[in-house]
Each structure stands twice: as C-alpha cells, then as structure tokens.
PLY file of the C-alpha trace (Angstrom):
ply
format ascii 1.0
element vertex 313
property float x
property float y
property float z
element edge 312
property int vertex1
property int vertex2
end_header
215.32 -30.66 -145.95
216.43 -34.05 -147.29
219.88 -33.77 -145.73
218.74 -32.68 -142.29
216.43 -35.69 -142.19
219.28 -38.10 -142.84
218.51 -38.69 -146.50
221.99 -38.05 -147.95
223.72 -39.14 -151.15
225.01 -42.45 -149.69
221.52 -43.33 -148.47
220.00 -42.54 -151.86
222.60 -44.70 -153.64
221.79 -47.68 -151.42
218.06 -47.27 -151.96
218.51 -46.92 -155.71
220.62 -50.10 -155.89
218.51 -52.29 -153.61
215.11 -51.23 -154.95
215.88 -50.90 -158.65
214.28 -54.25 -159.52
211.20 -53.46 -157.45
210.75 -50.15 -159.23
210.99 -51.79 -162.65
208.47 -54.46 -161.69
205.91 -52.17 -160.10
206.03 -49.06 -162.28
204.63 -49.63 -165.75
205.53 -46.59 -167.84
203.52 -47.96 -170.78
200.13 -47.41 -169.16
197.80 -45.43 -171.44
195.00 -44.07 -169.30
193.16 -42.82 -172.40
192.99 -46.38 -173.66
191.68 -47.59 -170.31
188.66 -45.28 -170.53
188.14 -46.04 -174.20
189.35 -42.81 -175.78
191.12 -42.44 -179.10
192.71 -38.95 -179.09
193.10 -39.01 -182.88
189.39 -39.59 -183.58
187.36 -36.38 -183.24
184.13 -38.37 -183.59
184.96 -40.42 -180.49
183.43 -38.16 -177.83
182.05 -40.53 -175.20
184.81 -40.52 -172.60
185.96 -38.77 -169.44
185.29 -38.68 -165.71
182.55 -36.48 -164.27
183.14 -37.57 -160.67
185.60 -34.79 -159.81
185.85 -33.55 -156.25
187.96 -30.99 -154.39
190.13 -29.88 -152.87
192.82 -30.87 -155.40
190.77 -30.02 -158.49
190.72 -26.29 -157.79
192.09 -24.53 -160.88
188.67 -24.06 -162.44
187.28 -22.68 -159.19
190.06 -20.08 -159.10
189.24 -19.06 -162.66
185.49 -18.91 -162.05
186.03 -16.75 -158.97
187.97 -14.15 -160.93
185.17 -13.97 -163.48
182.05 -13.99 -161.38
182.49 -14.10 -157.59
179.63 -12.33 -155.78
180.43 -8.64 -155.33
177.70 -7.79 -152.83
177.91 -10.37 -150.05
180.84 -8.69 -148.22
182.66 -12.04 -148.19
185.95 -12.86 -149.88
186.63 -11.36 -153.29
184.75 -9.47 -155.98
184.46 -11.04 -159.42
184.63 -8.88 -162.53
181.18 -9.71 -163.89
178.89 -10.76 -161.08
175.72 -12.46 -162.22
177.04 -14.08 -165.38
176.35 -17.77 -165.78
179.34 -20.12 -165.66
179.41 -23.25 -167.80
182.05 -25.35 -166.04
183.91 -27.82 -168.24
186.82 -30.07 -167.26
188.95 -29.92 -170.39
192.41 -30.44 -168.89
192.49 -33.65 -166.82
195.62 -33.61 -164.67
197.19 -30.85 -166.78
197.22 -32.85 -170.01
194.70 -31.70 -172.60
194.66 -33.23 -176.05
193.67 -31.27 -179.14
190.52 -33.33 -179.35
189.59 -32.35 -175.78
189.94 -28.66 -176.61
188.04 -28.89 -179.89
185.14 -30.88 -178.47
184.89 -28.56 -175.47
184.72 -25.45 -177.67
182.02 -26.97 -179.86
180.04 -28.17 -176.84
180.19 -24.73 -175.23
179.08 -23.04 -178.46
176.21 -25.48 -178.97
175.00 -24.97 -175.42
174.82 -21.19 -175.44
178.24 -19.90 -174.36
179.01 -16.32 -175.41
182.59 -16.09 -174.13
184.88 -19.09 -173.67
187.73 -18.77 -171.17
190.72 -20.96 -172.03
193.14 -20.96 -169.09
195.30 -23.73 -170.48
197.88 -24.33 -173.16
200.77 -26.45 -174.36
203.85 -26.39 -176.57
202.70 -28.97 -179.13
199.54 -29.57 -181.15
199.63 -32.80 -183.19
195.96 -32.50 -184.20
195.85 -28.73 -184.64
193.24 -29.04 -187.40
190.70 -30.20 -184.79
191.15 -26.99 -182.81
191.23 -24.76 -185.89
187.88 -26.13 -187.03
186.44 -25.56 -183.55
187.71 -21.95 -183.46
186.15 -21.31 -186.87
182.93 -22.88 -185.61
182.93 -20.50 -182.63
183.57 -17.50 -184.88
180.71 -18.54 -187.16
178.41 -18.61 -184.11
179.57 -15.25 -182.73
181.48 -16.63 -179.73
184.58 -14.94 -178.30
187.55 -17.06 -177.15
189.95 -15.72 -174.51
193.21 -17.67 -174.16
196.06 -17.54 -171.64
199.42 -16.67 -173.24
201.35 -19.13 -171.04
203.73 -19.06 -168.09
207.07 -20.04 -169.60
208.58 -16.55 -169.84
209.14 -16.92 -173.58
208.27 -15.08 -176.78
205.23 -16.76 -178.32
206.29 -15.48 -181.72
209.32 -17.79 -181.51
207.86 -20.65 -179.47
204.16 -21.12 -180.12
201.80 -21.71 -177.22
198.76 -23.68 -178.36
195.97 -23.16 -179.14
196.84 -20.17 -181.29
194.80 -17.66 -183.26
197.05 -18.32 -186.27
195.96 -21.13 -188.56
198.27 -23.35 -190.59
197.18 -21.63 -193.80
198.52 -18.31 -192.45
195.17 -16.70 -191.67
194.40 -15.22 -188.25
191.19 -15.76 -186.31
189.60 -12.50 -185.20
187.55 -13.99 -182.37
190.52 -15.06 -180.21
192.18 -12.83 -177.60
195.52 -13.97 -176.14
196.31 -12.57 -172.69
199.60 -11.90 -170.92
200.00 -11.39 -167.17
200.94 -8.15 -165.42
201.18 -6.86 -161.89
198.84 -4.15 -160.61
201.42 -1.36 -160.69
202.77 0.14 -163.91
206.45 0.19 -162.98
209.59 -1.71 -164.00
208.08 -4.97 -162.67
204.77 -4.51 -164.51
205.22 -7.52 -166.78
204.64 -10.76 -164.88
208.03 -12.39 -164.38
206.70 -15.67 -165.82
204.41 -14.36 -168.56
204.77 -15.28 -172.20
204.71 -12.32 -174.54
205.12 -11.26 -178.18
203.16 -9.72 -181.01
200.85 -12.75 -181.00
199.76 -11.67 -177.49
196.95 -9.10 -177.64
196.79 -7.45 -174.24
197.93 -7.86 -170.63
195.87 -8.07 -167.44
196.76 -8.60 -163.76
197.94 -12.15 -163.14
200.37 -11.75 -160.23
199.28 -12.28 -156.61
195.67 -12.90 -157.60
193.40 -13.91 -154.73
190.50 -16.15 -155.67
188.35 -19.06 -154.58
189.07 -22.70 -153.84
186.69 -25.59 -153.20
185.44 -26.12 -149.66
184.99 -22.39 -148.91
188.69 -21.53 -149.08
190.78 -18.83 -150.74
194.29 -18.73 -152.12
196.76 -16.45 -153.88
198.10 -17.52 -157.25
200.19 -16.35 -160.20
199.63 -17.12 -163.85
198.15 -16.12 -167.17
195.46 -18.60 -166.13
194.17 -15.80 -163.91
194.81 -12.77 -166.13
192.82 -14.60 -168.82
189.53 -14.81 -166.82
189.90 -11.18 -165.84
189.62 -10.28 -169.52
186.87 -12.86 -169.94
185.02 -11.11 -167.13
185.45 -7.73 -168.83
184.11 -9.21 -172.07
181.10 -10.67 -170.26
180.50 -7.38 -168.46
180.58 -5.31 -171.65
178.45 -7.79 -173.56
175.83 -7.86 -170.81
175.35 -4.10 -171.27
175.68 -4.11 -175.06
174.49 -7.50 -176.38
174.16 -6.12 -179.91
177.95 -6.23 -180.28
179.49 -9.06 -182.28
182.34 -11.13 -180.89
184.74 -9.48 -183.34
183.58 -5.99 -182.34
183.93 -6.85 -178.67
187.48 -8.14 -179.20
188.44 -4.91 -180.96
186.88 -2.79 -178.21
188.84 -4.62 -175.51
192.09 -4.15 -177.41
191.55 -0.52 -178.41
190.25 0.59 -175.00
193.21 -0.78 -173.06
195.51 1.53 -171.11
198.54 2.27 -173.30
202.01 2.12 -171.74
204.01 3.58 -174.61
206.81 5.05 -172.46
206.99 2.38 -169.78
210.12 0.24 -169.64
209.89 -3.08 -167.83
212.03 -6.07 -167.02
211.65 -8.57 -169.83
210.00 -11.81 -168.65
212.32 -13.85 -170.88
213.99 -16.46 -168.68
217.22 -16.28 -170.68
217.42 -12.47 -170.38
219.39 -10.97 -167.46
217.06 -9.46 -164.88
218.55 -5.98 -165.27
217.63 -5.75 -168.98
214.62 -3.54 -169.63
212.52 -3.21 -172.75
209.52 -1.13 -173.70
206.31 -2.71 -172.47
204.76 -1.81 -175.83
206.94 -4.53 -177.40
205.46 -7.28 -175.22
202.08 -7.39 -176.99
200.54 -6.06 -180.19
198.51 -3.35 -178.42
201.13 -2.28 -175.88
198.26 -2.08 -173.41
196.64 -3.55 -170.32
192.91 -4.19 -170.08
190.69 -1.36 -168.83
187.11 -2.35 -168.00
185.83 1.21 -167.56
187.23 2.42 -170.87
185.89 -0.70 -172.59
182.38 0.11 -171.36
182.69 3.73 -172.50
183.97 2.71 -175.92
181.20 0.11 -176.29
178.60 2.74 -175.44
179.96 5.11 -178.08
180.28 2.32 -180.63
176.75 1.01 -180.21
175.40 4.56 -180.15
176.99 5.31 -183.49
175.50 2.13 -184.92
171.97 2.98 -183.74
172.23 6.43 -185.30
0 1
1 2
2 3
3 4
4 5
5 6
6 7
7 8
8 9
9 10
10 11
11 12
12 13
13 14
14 15
15 16
16 17
17 18
18 19
19 20
20 21
21 22
22 23
23 24
24 25
25 26
26 27
27 28
28 29
29 30
30 31
31 32
32 33
33 34
34 35
35 36
36 37
37 38
38 39
39 40
40 41
41 42
42 43
43 44
44 45
45 46
46 47
47 48
48 49
49 50
50 51
51 52
52 53
53 54
54 55
55 56
56 57
57 58
58 59
59 60
60 61
61 62
62 63
63 64
64 65
65 66
66 67
67 68
68 69
69 70
70 71
71 72
72 73
73 74
74 75
75 76
76 77
77 78
78 79
79 80
80 81
81 82
82 83
83 84
84 85
85 86
86 87
87 88
88 89
89 90
90 91
91 92
92 93
93 94
94 95
95 96
96 97
97 98
98 99
99 100
100 101
101 102
102 103
103 104
104 105
105 106
106 107
107 108
108 109
109 110
110 111
111 112
112 113
113 114
114 115
115 116
116 117
117 118
118 119
119 120
120 121
121 122
122 123
123 124
124 125
125 126
126 127
127 128
128 129
129 130
130 131
131 132
132 133
133 134
134 135
135 136
136 137
137 138
138 139
139 140
140 141
141 142
142 143
143 144
144 145
145 146
146 147
147 148
148 149
149 150
150 151
151 152
152 153
153 154
154 155
155 156
156 157
157 158
158 159
159 160
160 161
161 162
162 163
163 164
164 165
165 166
166 167
167 168
168 169
169 170
170 171
171 172
172 173
173 174
174 175
175 176
176 177
177 178
178 179
179 180
180 181
181 182
182 183
183 184
184 185
185 186
186 187
187 188
188 189
189 190
190 191
191 192
192 193
193 194
194 195
195 196
196 197
197 198
198 199
199 200
200 201
201 202
202 203
203 204
204 205
205 206
206 207
207 208
208 209
209 210
210 211
211 212
212 213
213 214
214 215
215 216
216 217
217 218
218 219
219 220
220 221
221 222
222 223
223 224
224 225
225 226
226 227
227 228
228 229
229 230
230 231
231 232
232 233
233 234
234 235
235 236
236 237
237 238
238 239
239 240
240 241
241 242
242 243
243 244
244 245
245 246
246 247
247 248
248 249
249 250
250 251
251 252
252 253
253 254
254 255
255 256
256 257
257 258
258 259
259 260
260 261
261 262
262 263
263 264
264 265
265 266
266 267
267 268
268 269
269 270
270 271
271 272
272 273
273 274
274 275
275 276
276 277
277 278
278 279
279 280
280 281
281 282
282 283
283 284
284 285
285 286
286 287
287 288
288 289
289 290
290 291
291 292
292 293
293 294
294 295
295 296
296 297
297 298
298 299
299 300
300 301
301 302
302 303
303 304
304 305
305 306
306 307
307 308
308 309
309 310
310 311
311 312
C-alpha cells in the first residue's frame, strides 16, 4: 500500500508543494488529440481520421467481445463461442474509451455498407451532443435490414431515468425496432441473478450472462471479466446463430424472436443493481427489463423454425 511504502500524508504534501510549478508547466490540459489528427467531431462528412496501428496486449476489449461471439468450438482449446464460423468485422470505434457520436454513426454506416448483418455495440456513454448523427445511422441500418445489439451499461442505474447512449429512442419520441439493449446477469437464477453493476429499466430488452465471463485476449491469453460489454456479444452471437439457420428472417423479426423466446423469470426476486439501493432490498426481476427474461439460444432457434415454417406455408 501507499502507507507501508513510506508514502504518507506529510510526504504527499511536500511533493505537492515542491512540484506544483513543474506539474503546471509540463501537463497541458488543453491538448485536443482529435485536432492533432485532423478530426472535427461535429462534422459527419469529415471521415478521414483515426489510427489503424493498434497492437495488444492493452487493446483487448474487442478481442474479449469477439471471443464470446465466435471462438472456435471444436479445437478443444480455451472457450466456445456462441456462433462459431461467423465472420467478424472488427472496428475500433472507441479509442481509449472515448467514442464521439460521429465515431458511432460512421462505424454503423460503414458496417452496413460492407455487409454486416448484426452489429455488436459494447460501448456507451451518458451524453450525446450529436445524437442526430447516431439516429440517422440507426435508421440507415434498419432500412438495410441490419440488427443492432447494444450494451445497457455498467453504472447500476435505471436507464429510464438516466439514459445510456446510444438509445433506441429517438428525439421525436419514436422507437427503433432494430435495436436490442442488453443487461447483464449471472448464470444462476437466484437472488444474485442481476449483475451487481448492470443498468436496467424498461428501455432494456433482455438480460444475458455478463458476470465472470471467460474470453480471449491478444497474444494467446485468456481472462475473466464482468460487464454488459460481454452479455451484449452473447446476444449478438445468438442472433448470428439464428440468422445463419434462418436467413429469410428480417432484422425486426429476429429481434422479436430473441425477446419472445427468452426464459421468463416472473416469480424471481433479485437484489436490485441500483447503487443507491441497500443490498438487502429485492425486487422482481421482471421489473428490470421490458421482457422480464434472459436470452435462450435453444428456444430462439425453435421459435425461428416455427416462425419461418408458418411463413413458407
């Protein structure tokens, strides 16, 4: 610890006093790295920017997500992805955990234009100054029959009260039908079923495991992680799996199948993830999302089979 190493309050005061001028001189808080690389975040037509020279091991979030979706199931090594064999289009949208609305919008449009069927969005933020950029991109994806799967967030708050962007709700009050918002659960349907960190609310569609998730890292490594970032790709994997068997489904039909086929937990009471709520307070899990359910890949496949069969008849 700091104290056992001799770094106590008196030491810190001396350092703060003697080095204050040095800190002011050497740390320029006005640096705008976007400006350095020639990017205007308020201009959606300015799309020639970024850094493609990204190496591990630090840049590992996307690898974790990709592993949940599509890790090889038959090599007897490591983990099993949900939808082995699907093609991953890797895009670095969140540099250093700070995505702008323009980044999100351009990434969605690029993915749509280059053949993506399902877009996993394991990111989010509490503000959206250029929300119209993202709304237009979501509408563009819906027009091209592309499903968007978005992480609900890890702040332990109600998304109906504190929005977590991007959202399926547009400023004009309409709701996009091609966006699924995913909360995080554990693997066991008991009082701790809701992930202790997971955002929730009626704007969240369904939950999926996002606690103690083992997945891949760069350089042939594995790790365990928590987050809606990892429950989100699990649902993305289910969507890809179902669509690979039943490609005649539309994105809107697939979204409805995933929601309606989920395992209902109507009687289950869980600890509320809300950070301001005492740990001993329980609520019905059904109140944490609009379906009251957790994703069920098997039931989704069965429902898709019945749905497409009824269409063909």
